C-alpha positions in Angstrom: -24.6 -9.4 1.7 -23.0 -6.3 -0.3 -19.6 -6.5 -1.3 -19.0 -3.2 0.7 -20.5 -4.9 3.6 -18.2 -8.2 2.8 -15.4 -6.1 2.6 -16.0 -4.7 5.9 -17.1 -7.9 7.6 -13.6 -9.6 6.5 -11.7 -6.3 7.8 -13.2 -5.9 12.0 -13.5 -10.2 11.7 -17.8 -10.2 11.7 -17.9 -13.4 8.8 -18.7 -12.7 5.6 -20.4 -14.7 3.6 -17.2 -15.5 1.9 -13.3 -14.3 1.1 -13.8 -10.2 -0.5 -11.9 -10.6 -3.8 -10.0 -8.1 -6.0 -9.0 -10.5 -8.9 -7.7 -10.4 -12.6 -9.8 -13.4 -13.8 -13.1 -11.3 -14.6 -15.1 -12.9 -11.9 -17.0 -10.6 -9.0 -14.6 -8.3 -7.2 -15.7 -6.9 -4.0 -13.3 -3.6 -3.6 -13.7 -0.4 -6.3 -10.3 1.0 -5.7 -9.3 4.2 -6.8 -6.1 5.8 -7.9 -6.5 9.8 -8.4 -4.9 11.0 -11.1 -2.1 14.3 -10.4 -0.4 17.0 -12.1 1.9 16.2 -15.0 5.5 14.9 -15.2 8.0 17.7 -15.3 9.9 14.6 -18.4 7.9 12.1 -19.5 9.7 8.4 -20.0 12.8 8.6 -22.1 15.2 6.6 -23.0 18.8 6.9 -22.0 21.7 5.6 -23.8 22.5 2.3 -21.8 19.0 0.9 -22.9 17.2 1.8 -18.9 14.4 4.4 -19.0 14.2 7.7 -17.4 11.4 9.9 -16.0 10.9 13.1 -13.8 7.9 12.4 -12.0 5.8 15.7 -10.8 7.9 15.9 -7.3 11.2 16.2 -9.0 12.1 13.1 -8.4 14.3 11.4 -11.7 13.4 7.8 -11.6 15.3 4.9 -14.3 13.7 1.2 -14.3 14.9 -1.8 -17.1 11.5 -3.6 -16.3 8.8 -2.3 -18.4 5.8 -1.9 -15.6 7.9 -0.5 -13.2 8.8 2.2 -11.6 12.8 1.1 -11.3 14.6 3.4 -8.8 15.6 6.8 -7.9 18.2 8.7 -9.2 18.2 12.1 -8.4 16.2 14.0 -5.8 14.8 17.5 -5.3 15.8 18.5 -1.9 19.6 18.3 -2.4 20.1 20.0 1.6 17.3 19.0 4.4 18.1 22.2 6.3 16.5 23.9 3.0 13.8 21.4 2.8 11.1 24.3 3.9 12.0 25.8 0.3 10.3 22.9 -1.5 7.0 22.6 -2.7 5.4 20.1 -2.6 2.6 19.5 -5.8 -0.4 20.4 -5.8 -1.7 16.3 -5.1 -4.7 17.6 -3.0 -6.3 19.9 -6.0 -9.7 19.0 -5.7 -9.8 19.1 -9.4 -8.0 15.3 -9.3 -10.8 14.3 -7.2 -14.1 15.0 -9.5 -13.6 11.7 -10.9 -13.4 9.3 -7.6 -16.5 11.1 -6.9 -18.3 10.1 -10.1 -17.1 6.8 -9.7 -18.1 6.8 -6.0 -22.2 8.3 -7.0 -22.4 5.7 -10.3 -21.2 2.7 -7.5 -23.6 3.5 -4.3 -26.4 3.8 -7.0 -25.6 -0.1 -7.8 -27.5 -2.5 -6.8 -24.7 -4.2 -5.4 -22.6 -0.8 -3.9 -18.4 -1.8 -3.5 -15.8 -1.0 -1.0 -14.7 2.1 -1.9 -10.4 2.3 -1.2 -9.2 5.7 -2.0 -5.0 6.1 -2.1 -4.3 8.9 -0.3 -2.6 11.6 -2.8 0.2 11.8 -0.1 0.4 8.4 0.8 3.2 7.6 2.1 6.1 9.3 5.1 8.8 7.2 4.8 8.9 6.0 0.9 7.8 9.8 0.3 10.6 11.3 2.4 13.2 9.3 0.8 12.0 9.8 -2.3 12.7 13.3 -1.9 16.6 13.1 -0.5 17.7 9.9 -1.5 17.1 6.6 1.1 21.5 7.2 2.2 21.1 10.6 3.0 18.2 9.5 4.8 19.8 7.4 6.8 22.8 10.4 7.7 19.7 12.8 8.1 18.0 10.6 11.1 21.4 11.5 13.1 22.8 15.0 11.6 19.6 16.8 11.2 16.9 15.5 12.7 14.6 17.9 13.8 14.8 18.9 9.7 14.1 16.1 9.3 11.0 15.9 11.3 9.9 18.7 9.8 10.2 17.5 6.5 8.1 14.3 7.7 5.7 16.9 8.9 5.0 18.7 6.0 3.5 15.3 4.2 2.0 14.4 7.4 -0.3 17.5 7.2 -0.4 17.0 3.3 -1.6 13.1 4.0 -4.5 14.6 6.4 -5.7 16.5 3.9 -5.6 13.9 1.6 -7.6 12.0 3.4 -10.3 14.6 4.4 -10.7 14.9 0.9 -11.4 10.9 0.1 -13.9 11.1 3.4 -15.6 13.9 1.7 -15.8 11.9 -1.7 -17.4 9.1 0.0 -14.7 6.3 0.6 -14.8 3.8 2.5 -11.3 3.3 3.5 -8.0 5.2 2.5 -4.8 3.9 1.7 -1.2 4.6 2.0 2.0 2.9 1.1 5.2 2.2 3.1 7.5 -0.7 2.8 9.7 -0.3 5.7 11.4 -3.9 5.9 14.4 -5.7 3.7 14.4 -9.0 3.3 15.1 -10.4 7.1 14.6 -7.5 9.2 13.4 -3.5 9.6 15.1 -0.7 7.3 15.8 0.8 10.6 15.6 0.4 14.0 12.2 0.6 15.7 12.8 3.1 17.9 13.9 5.7 15.0 10.1 4.7 13.9 8.2 5.4 16.7 10.8 9.2 17.2 9.7 10.2 13.4 6.6 8.5 12.5 4.7 6.7 14.8 2.8 10.0 15.9 2.1 10.9 12.4 0.5 7.5 12.3 -1.7 7.7 14.9 -2.8 11.3 14.3 -3.7 10.9 11.0 -5.4 7.1 11.2 -7.4 8.9 14.2 -8.6 11.5 11.9 -9.6 8.8 9.1 -11.1 6.6 11.8 -12.8 9.4 13.1 -14.2 10.3 9.3 -15.4 6.7 9.7 -13.2 4.9 7.1 -10.8 2.1 7.6 -6.7 2.7 7.3 -5.0 0.2 4.9 -1.7 0.4 4.3 1.1 -1.2 1.7 4.6 -2.4 3.1 6.4 -5.2 2.5 9.7 -7.2 3.5 10.4 -8.4 7.1 8.1 -6.0 9.0 6.9 -8.5 11.6 7.9 -6.0 14.9 6.3 -3.4 13.6 3.5 -5.0 13.0 2.0 -4.9 16.4 2.9 -0.6 16.8 1.0 -0.2 13.5 -1.8 -2.4 14.8 -2.0 0.0 18.2 -1.6 3.0 16.2 -4.8 2.4 14.3 -3.9 -0.4 11.1 -6.7 -2.5 10.2 -5.5 -3.5 7.1 -1.6 -4.6 5.9 -1.3 -5.5 2.2 1.9 -7.4 1.9 2.9 -9.0 -1.5 6.1 -10.8 0.2 4.6 -12.9 3.4 7.4 -15.2 2.9 10.0 -13.1 4.7 8.0 -13.4 8.0 5.7 -16.9 7.4 2.1 -17.6 6.9 2.0 -19.0 10.8 4.3 -16.7 12.3 2.2 -13.9 10.8 -1.0 -15.6 12.1 0.6 -16.3 15.8 1.9 -13.0 16.0 -0.8 -10.6 14.8 -3.7 -12.8 12.9 -7.1 -11.7 14.0 -5.7 -8.4 15.3 -5.3 -7.1 11.6 -6.6 -7.6 7.8 -4.4 -9.2 5.4 -5.0 -7.8 1.3 -2.9 -10.4 0.0 -1.4 -12.0 -3.0 0.2 -15.7 -3.2 3.8 -14.5 -2.0 5.5 -13.1 -5.6 8.9 -13.9 -5.1 8.9 -17.2 -4.1 6.0 -19.0 -4.5 4.3 -17.8 -7.2 7.8 -16.8 -9.5 9.3 -20.6 -8.5 6.4 -22.6 -7.8 3.9 -24.8 -9.8 1.1 -24.6 -10.2 0.1 -27.5 -7.8 2.7 -25.0 -5.2 0.2 -21.6 -5.6 -3.1 -23.7 -4.9 -1.8 -24.9 -1.4 -0.3 -21.6 -0.7 -3.4 -20.2 -0.7 -5.3 -23.2 1.1 -2.8 -21.9 3.9 -3.9 -18.7 4.0 -7.1 -19.2 4.3 -6.7 -21.1 7.2 -4.2 -19.3 8.7 -4.5 -15.5 8.1 -8.2 -16.2 7.4 -9.4 -18.4 10.1 -10.6 -15.5 12.1 -14.2 -15.1 11.5 -12.9 -13.0 8.6 -9.3 -11.7 8.4 -8.1 -11.9 4.6 -8.5 -10.6 1.2 -7.3 -12.3 -2.2 -5.7 -9.7 -4.2 -3.4 -9.9 -6.9 -0.1 -8.4 -7.9 -0.2 -5.6 -10.4 3.0 -6.2 -12.6 3.2 -9.7 -13.1 5.5 -9.9 -16.0 8.5 -8.1 -13.3 8.5 -10.7 -11.0 8.5 -13.6 -13.7 5.3 -14.9 -13.0 3.6 -17.2 -15.6 -0.2 -17.2 -16.7 -0.3 -20.5 -15.2 0.2 -19.8 -11.9 -2.0 -16.1 -11.6 -4.6 -18.5 -13.3 -4.3 -21.3 -10.6 -4.0 -18.5 -7.3 -7.6 -16.9 -9.0 -9.0 -20.4 -9.2 -7.5 -21.8 -5.5 -8.8 -18.1 -3.9 -12.3 -18.2 -5.4 -12.5 -21.9 -4.5 -11.3 -22.3 -1.3 -12.6 -18.5 0.2 
C-alpha cells in the first residue's frame, strides 16, 4: 500500500494497513503538505518599543506578537468601512507563478516508488478568519447585524477566490485541499449556528462540492468547541477535520457524535496534555485517540503541532507522542 492509498483509505474508512503519519521524528510520513508562496509582505517583521514584533502582510493586515514562531493577533485592518469593501483589492494569491513549485513537487512525488498523498493549502484558505482579519473581529460581530449585505458581499468575494484556488490546486494534481477557519471559543461557538448557516454554509457547500467534482478530498482546520458545527460541516462535504485542541470537547464525545463520519488529523491536545502532562500521559492520550477516533476502519491521521515552543511542549512529550502514534497506529 502506498502512502497515498493509505491516507485515502484512512479518510474514507476503507481499512488502511496502518495509521497514516505526519510526524517530525524522521520516520516515514505519508503526506506531502503543500504551502504555496505568495506576494511579499508590505512590511517585514520589525521590533516595537515595548518588545513586540510587528509586520504588515500582503493583505494589508498588521500583526503583533510576543511569541517567536507565532503571528500573534491582528491589530490593524485594511477595510475600515464595510460599505466600501468593493474598493479593497484582494492580493494576487492565485497567480499561476505561485503554483509552479507545487507542480514540480507533485510531479516528483508521483514519479517516486511510494507516492505520498498531496495536500494543498488553498491560497485563499479562510472565509471566516479571512473576513474578520480584513475588518476586525469585533467589527465583524457588529456587521452581521448592521451591514449584513455588505458583509455577505465580502465573504462572497473570498469564496469566489477560494474556488479559483481549488481549480488551480486540482490542475497541479493535489489529492486534497485544505482550509483554515477557527470557529470555536473555549466552551462554545464564536457565533450562533444560524449566522454560520446564513453567511458561510452556502459557500462551504458550493466550494467543497467543486473540490469533490475535481476528485479531491476536503480538509479544514478548526479549533475550539465546535461540536455543534461539525455535523453541518460534514453534511456540506467535509472529509477531514484538523483539530489541535480536542479536550475542549472530549475524545469520547467527539467519537460518539461524529466518529466514523469524518476523519481526524490531530496531535495530542496542545493546550492541556501536551503542555502540562507527563510523557506517560501523552502515551495514554494517544492510545485513547486510537481507540476512539481511529476505531472506524480508519478515521485518524497522526500530526504534530508546528509551534511547540509557543505552547510549552517539551522535547520529551513530543518524542513520547511520536513513538506512541507509531506504536499504537
